C-alpha positions as CSV (number, residue, x, y, z in Angstrom):
1,X,-17.3,11.8,-14.3
2,X,-15.3,9.2,-16.2
3,X,-18.1,8.7,-18.8
4,X,-18.5,12.5,-19.3
5,X,-14.7,12.9,-19.9
6,X,-14.6,9.9,-22.2
7,X,-17.5,11.4,-24.3
8,X,-15.8,14.8,-24.3
9,X,-12.5,13.2,-25.5
10,X,-14.1,11.0,-28.1
11,X,-16.1,14.0,-29.4
12,X,-12.9,15.9,-29.9
13,X,-11.3,12.9,-31.8
14,X,-14.4,12.3,-33.9
15,X,-14.8,16.0,-34.8
16,X,-11.1,16.2,-35.7
17,X,-11.5,13.2,-38.0
18,X,-14.9,13.8,-39.6
19,X,-15.7,17.5,-39.2
20,X,-12.6,19.1,-40.4
21,X,-14.3,22.1,-41.8
22,X,-16.0,22.8,-38.4
23,X,-12.7,22.2,-36.5
24,X,-10.9,24.5,-38.9
25,X,-13.1,27.5,-38.2
26,X,-10.9,30.4,-37.0
27,X,-12.1,32.0,-33.8
28,X,-9.5,34.7,-33.4
29,X,-6.0,35.3,-34.8
30,X,-4.7,31.9,-35.7
31,X,-6.7,30.0,-33.1
32,X,-9.3,27.6,-34.5
33,X,-11.9,25.5,-32.8
34,X,-9.6,22.4,-32.9
35,X,-6.9,24.3,-31.0
36,X,-9.3,25.6,-28.4
37,X,-10.9,22.1,-28.0
38,X,-7.4,20.6,-27.6
39,X,-6.4,23.1,-24.9
40,X,-9.7,22.5,-23.2
41,X,-8.8,18.8,-23.1
42,X,-5.8,19.7,-20.9
43,X,-8.0,22.1,-18.7
44,X,-10.6,19.4,-18.2
45,X,-7.9,16.8,-17.3
46,X,-6.4,19.0,-14.7
47,X,-9.8,19.9,-13.3
48,X,-10.8,16.3,-12.9
49,X,-7.4,15.5,-11.3
50,X,-7.9,18.4,-8.9
51,X,-11.5,17.3,-8.1
52,X,-10.3,13.8,-7.4
53,X,-7.5,14.9,-5.1
54,X,-10.0,17.0,-3.2
55,X,-12.4,14.1,-2.9
56,X,-9.6,11.7,-1.8
57,X,-8.4,14.2,0.8
58,X,-11.9,14.6,2.3
59,X,-13.3,11.1,1.9
60,X,-10.7,8.5,1.2
61,X,-7.7,9.6,3.3
62,X,-9.7,9.5,6.6
63,X,-10.8,6.0,5.8
64,X,-7.3,4.9,4.9
65,X,-6.0,6.5,8.1
66,X,-8.6,4.6,10.1
67,X,-7.7,1.3,8.4
68,X,-4.0,1.9,8.9
69,X,-4.5,2.6,12.6
70,X,-6.5,-0.6,13.0
71,X,-3.9,-2.7,11.2
72,X,-1.0,-1.2,13.2
73,X,-2.9,-1.9,16.4
74,X,-3.4,-5.5,15.4
75,X,0.2,-5.9,14.4
76,X,1.3,-4.4,17.7
77,X,-1.0,-6.7,19.7
78,X,0.3,-9.7,17.8
79,X,3.9,-8.7,18.4
80,X,3.1,-8.3,22.1
81,X,1.6,-11.8,22.2
82,X,4.6,-13.3,20.4
83,X,7.0,-11.5,22.8
84,X,5.0,-12.7,25.8
85,X,5.0,-16.3,24.4
86,X,8.8,-16.1,23.9
87,X,9.3,-14.9,27.4
88,X,7.1,-17.6,28.8
89,X,8.9,-20.2,26.7
90,X,12.3,-18.9,27.9
91,X,11.1,-18.9,31.5
92,X,9.8,-22.5,31.1
93,X,13.2,-23.6,29.6
94,X,15.0,-21.9,32.4
95,X,12.9,-23.6,35.0
96,X,13.5,-27.0,33.4
97,X,17.3,-26.3,33.4
98,X,17.2,-25.4,37.1
99,X,15.2,-28.5,37.9
100,X,17.6,-30.7,36.0
101,X,20.6,-29.1,37.8
102,X,18.9,-29.7,41.2
103,X,18.1,-33.3,40.3
104,X,21.6,-34.0,39.1
105,X,20.5,-35.0,35.6
106,X,23.0,-33.9,32.9
107,X,21.9,-31.6,30.1
108,X,20.6,-33.9,27.4
109,X,22.7,-32.2,24.7
110,X,26.0,-32.7,26.6
111,X,25.8,-36.4,27.5
112,X,27.6,-37.5,24.3
113,X,30.3,-34.8,24.4
114,X,32.4,-36.6,27.0
115,X,32.2,-39.8,25.0
116,X,33.2,-38.2,21.8
117,X,36.2,-36.6,23.5
118,X,37.2,-39.9,25.1
119,X,37.1,-41.6,21.7
120,X,39.8,-39.4,20.4
């Protein structure tokens, strides 16, 4: 499709530059071949865009939706694993704090606080 449109466009450009007599032939009223070819460039551009949109809707969009679903499922699973890991980590930290309280050991981060206050 791309090659055909490129040939069509270059044909228009080449004919406009080197076949001026041919492009100047009046077809009706004040419309000549160059004007008609120029307008057909717009028509062919819109036709190609419409065909591509139809192709994308039928073939590419379902593939993109499938890929998006797979990626979203992977992201959700990874988020679930991270959440569970954080909960496990918090539970482990809580268990250590409870064990320290029961054993009478002070919290390691607060040992020096009393010394710092006494030094003032």
